[in-house]
N, C-alpha and C positions, 0 to 999 in steps of 0.2 A: 640628245641629252645623255651625258655619261652615266653609266650604271655603277652601282656600288655593291660591294660584297666581296668576301674572301672565298676563293675556290681552290681546292686541292685536286689536281689532276693526277690520277694514278693509272699508268699504262707501261707495260714492259717494252713496247715498241718506241724507240727513242724519237724517230721522225714524227710519228703521229702525236706523241706526247708534246714535243716541242712546238709543232705547228698549232695544235689546239690551244696551248698556253699563250702563244703570241696573239692569236685571234681574239682570245678572251681579254687579254691586256689591252688590246686596241679598243675594246668596247668599254673600258674603264674599270674592269674588275682587277682586284689584287689576286695574283695567282702564284701558287707554289706547285712544284711537280715532284713525283716520286716514281721510281722505276719498278717498285713492287709493293706488296701489301705491308711488309715489315718496315720498309722505309717510310711508308705512309703513316703507320702508327707512331713512328719515331718523331715525325714532324707535326702530328696532330695537336699535341698539347701546346707547343710553342706558337704554332701558326693560328690555332683556334678557328678553323674554317667554318663558314656558314653552310657550305655545300661541298660534298666530296663527289667528284665525277670519276668513276672507276671502271676499268675493263674487268670482265669476268674471268677470262682465261689468262692466268699469269702463273709463272713457275713458283714453286713453294706454296705459299698460302694463296688460294684463289680468291676471286672477288666475293663469292658468297660467304666465305669465312670472315673476310674483312667486314662485310656488312653486319654480320652477327656480332663481331667484337665492337664495332662502332655503336650499334644499336643498344648494346648493354651498358654503355657509358651514361653517366648522369648528364642530362641536357645535351643529347647527341646532335651532331650536324645532320642535315638531310643528305641522303645518298641517292645519286642517280647512276644507274649502271649502263654500260655500253656493251653490246654483244653482237656477234655475227648474226646475219639474217637467219641462218638455219638453226640457231640455238635459242629460240624464243623460250623454250621450256626452262632453260637455265635462268633466264631473266625472271620468269614467273616465280621460280624458287627463291631468287634473290629478293623479290618483293615480299614474299612470305617471311623472309628473314628480317625484313625491316626497311628495304629500299622503298623510296617514294615514287620512282618512275624508272622506265628503261627506254633506251634508244637503240636502234639497230645500226650497225656499220655497213657501208660508209655513212658517216654522219651528214645530215643536212644541217648546216650551221644555223640557218634561219630558224629551223624547227628547234634546234638546241637552245637558241636564245629565248624562244617563247617558253620552253620548259623551265629554263633557269629562272626567268622572271617570275613565273607562276610559283615555283618552289620557294624562292626567296621571299616572295610576298606572304606565302603561307607561314614561313618560319618567323617573319616579322610579327605577324598577327599572334602566333603562339607565344612569342617572347613578350609582347605587350600584355597578353592575357595573364601570363605568369606574374608580371610586374604588378598588374592591377590586383591580382589575388593576394600578392604579398603585402601591397599597401593596405588592402582590406584587413588582412590579418593583423598588421601593425596598428591599424585604427581600432580594431575590435579588442585586441588583447591589451589590457591595462598594464602600465609599467609596474615592474616588481612583482607581477603575478605570473608565475611560470606554469605553463601547461599547454599542451597541444592535443590532448585526448578529446574524443567527441564530447564527453561530459563537460569538460571545461570550455570547449568552443561554444556549447549551448549557453553556458553562463555568460561568456563574453558578449554573445549576441544580445542577450536580454539586458545586460548592463548598458550596451550601446543604445538600445531602444528606449530604455526607461530614464536614462540620465538627463535628457533635455526637459523632461516633464517635471511637474510639481508633486507627483504621486508619492504617497507614503509607501515604503518598501519594508517587507518583513523577510529577513534572511534567516533561514533555519539550517540545521545541520549539526553534526557532532562537533565537540570542542576540538580546536586545532585545525579546522578545515579552511580557515582564512576568511571568516565572515567580516572581520573588521577591514581587511584589505579590500574586499569587494565594496563595502560601504564607502571607503575612501575613494575607490575608483569611480563610483557613481557620482560622488561629489566633484571630483576633479574633471569629469566630463560634462558637468552641468553648467548652466549659466551662472551658478553660484560659486564657481571655482575660485574666484578672487576674494570671496568672503570666508568667514571662519568655518572650520570643520571641528566641532566640539564633541568630545567623547565622554561618556559616563558609564561606568560599570555598576549596574544597579544592585548586584548581589553583594557588593563590598560595603554597603552602607545600611545602617539601621533606618527604620521607617521615618523617624523624625528628622534625621540628617538628610535622607534622600529627598524629602519634600523641600528642604532648604536648598540643597544642591541644585534641584531642578528649577525652582521658582524664585529663589532668593528669600531673604528675610529682612525684617525691620529691626532696628536696635531695640533690645529688650524683649523680643518676641519669645525668647526662651533663655534658660540659664546659659550663659556664655556668649550670648548674642550682644556683644559690646558695641557693635556698629552695624549700620545697614550694609547688606551685601547683595550684589546681583547674582541671580541664578544662571544655570547653563542656558536656559531658553533665551534670556536677555543677551548673554554672551554670544549666542549663535545667530543673533538677528541678521537677516539677509543671507544666512548660510544654511548649514546642515547640522542637526543634532543627532548623533549616533548613540542609541540606548542599547547597550549590550546586556545580556541576561534579563530581558524584559519580563520573563515569567516570574522573576523573584520579587517584583514590586507588590506592596501591600494593597488590599482593597481600597483603602482611603486614597492612596496615591494614584491608583487606577482611575478613580472617579475624576481626579483633577486632570490627569493626562487625557482622559476621554473628552473632557470639556475643552481642553486646548485644541484637540484635533477637530472638534466640531465647530468651535467658535473662534479659534485663534486668539484666545485671551486667557489671562490668569491673574492671580493676585500673589504678591509676596506673602510669606508666612508672617502673620501679625499685622497685615495691612488690609484695608478695605478698598484700596485704590486698584481699579482694573487696568491692566496693561495689555497692549497688543504688540505682537512682534511677527515678523515674516520669517518663519523657520520651517524647513523641510525636515521631517522626522524619518529616520531609518532605524529600525529596531532589529535585534537579533536574539536568538535563543537556541539552546541545544535541547530544549524540551518540545514535546508535541503539544502545542497550545490548545488544540481541539480536545485532547484528553484532559488538559487542565480545566478547560471550560466545563466539560462533562462532570468533573469532580468538584465543581464549584469554587475552584481556586483562581479562576481568571474570568473576567467579565466577557460575555459573548459579544456585546456591542463594541467593546474595545478591540477585541480580536479582529472583527470585520473592518474596523477603522484602520487598524495597522496593516491588515492583509490585502491592501489594494493591489499591490504587485508582490507576488511570492517568489522567492528564490531559494532553492534548496541546494546547499553545497554538497557535492559528492565526497564521501570519505576517500581517503587515499587508497584503501584496498580496492576500490572500484575504478581507480585511474592509475594503475601501476605502470602504465606506459610512460607516465610523466616522471617517474622516480629518477631515471638517469639525468634528465635535465635539471630537476630540483636539486639533486645531489651536487651537480657541477655548480649550480648557482650558489649554494651554501658553502661549498669548498672555496670558491673565489672570494666570497664575502668574509669568511672567518680566517682564511689565510692572510688576507690583507689586514684585518683587524688585529691579528696576533703576530704579524710579521713573520709568518712561516712560508717556506718555499713550496708548500703542498699545492699541486695543480691537477691531480688526477686520482682515480680510484681503481684499484686492481679488479679484474673481472670477477674473481671469487668473492670479493667484498660486495660488489654490485649485485651478484647473485643472491647473497644473503639479504640485502636490502629488498630485492624483488620478492623473496620468499616470505618475508615477514608481513604480518597483517596490519601493523601500525594502528593500534587502538587509540593512540594519541594523535594520529593523522600527521599533517605536514609539520606541526609544531614539534612532535616527537622526532620526526626525521631531521628537522633542523638541529635539535639538541644533540642527536646522535652524531651528525656530521661535525658540529662544533667540537664535541669531545674528541672525535677521531682526528680532526685537524690538530688539536692540541697534543694528542698522544703520538702522532706520526713523527718520527725523527727525520724522515727524508721528504721527498716530493710526492710520494704515492701513499694513499690510504690503503692499508691491507686489512684483511679480515680480523686480525688480532687487535686492531685499533678500535673496533666497533664495540658498543656497549654489550654487556652479557645478554641482555634481553633479546638482542637481534641474532644471537648465536645459540640456537637451541641445543647444539651438540655440547656446549660447555655447561649446561644445566644438569644437575643431578636428577635422579628419578623423582617425578612429581613436580618438576619445574622449579625447584629451589635454586637460588643463585649460588654459585660455587664460593666456598670460603676456604682459604683466601682466594681472591680473584674478583671480588665484587666491591663496589663502593658502599658506604653506609647508607646512602640514599637509595640504592638498589635493594639493599636488604630491608630497609624500612618499608619501601613500596611493596615488596613481596609479603612482608608481615601484615600490612594493613589489608591488602587485597585478599589474602588467604583467611584472615580473621573475619572479614566481611562475608566471605563465602561460607564460613562455618556458622555464622550467625544469621544466615538467610538475608543478608543485606542490611541488617539493623546497625546503624551507625552508633546508637547509644550503647548497645551490647558490646560492639567491637571496641568502643572507647573505654568501657569499663574493663574489658579483658586486657587491653593493651596499656591501661593506666595513663591514658591521655584524654584530652577533652574532645567532645563531639565537634567543636569548632575546628580543632586541629585536623581531624579526619576530613571534614568538609573542605578545608583549605587545601589539604594534600590531594584530594580527589580532583579538585579544580586544577591544581598544579600538574597532575598527571594527565590532564585532558582525557579522562577515561569515561566521561558520561556524554550522552545518555545510552548509546548503543554499544557500550564497551563491555569489557569483562565484568566491571563493577555492576553495570545494569543487568547483565546476564545472571550474576549470582543472586541478585535481589529478586528475580522472578520466582514465582511459585511453580512447583512442578506442574507441567501441562500447559503453562501459559505460552502464548506465541511470542 
């Protein structure tokens, strides 16, 4: 049966090289030859051999140095060395450098074929293992979620495990870490993928409106209810309902949500008719719900109903190895959206991204890259194109943004955060000092993605608190 595989024969003795190449071709191998190590390296990329069969004693670069150079390459070919009978010590040195086998001259061709078959079989198994691992990574890593750090790989593994189930999932973590993306990934990998994925930001609605949004209402149920309306639970029937900022719902709505999780039924606002739907609930929060339970702001029984499977998203400062890939992902996205030729980032700019702690996490990085893409005149993002917050050297003493040199949004952010720090985290006092409403501060803090373990959270702690 003809053998398969590409073999590069390296030997400075022309007769030995030619004869060996012909014998191997007769066995069905694809063979190239090289008279020395330098020529072998020149042919390596274009020929892409599965196996390199090389002599050790050659002029210029010897076989051991060739082995070292090949072994240092990405996905290197296997190397088998040939040596004179009295130079076995050199062969041992070559194996320490990365060779997989050695043979003594004069060669026994039958023995050589056995070695080649064994080495190629091992190479094929390694290639298959790499491909399987890559397919596993592709399977585990959800689309549009960039990350290869250990922390993110653990998240991907849990997503893959929990997605096929009906279990309720609670996703926690700081704002801007990608909780909604993970919720969407769970839905897309579940049997409900072809059914609706409905989202609701619980903090954006007042209590009366939130109950209506969740459960629907009847005509005349309250002022402005001019017709019957389906709620998000009914809209998500057969699919998934994602409740963001779940810690913000009122006690009354908590009771209704708990009932649904227990009984899978609810009533529209203003109706006595009980309805049943098949909805999987995924909730998210940037607060510590156990602390909220201890303070009496969140029901303990509801917490345990939501916390069947817990996922904590790592902040970006704990997965900085993902920053280069995230930056490239956002560069490609916003260069396309804005019709810009930007396709890379300068090393010094990337160093600034890696040095910054990103209190707003991935969302803040995304905004920084979008701004940089817009500001960059050419195809490379440079340090000067990044926001002032990412460039500490451009700040004045005390961290104040430079004027001129900062946007109004950056100046406003600095003013709000510094005033909060001065007031011990009191939003009402800060609002009074700044001449704006408490609601505006709360909206801005959510926009900055700076809670809960951010600078804002830190300034709100009392001295001595952990």
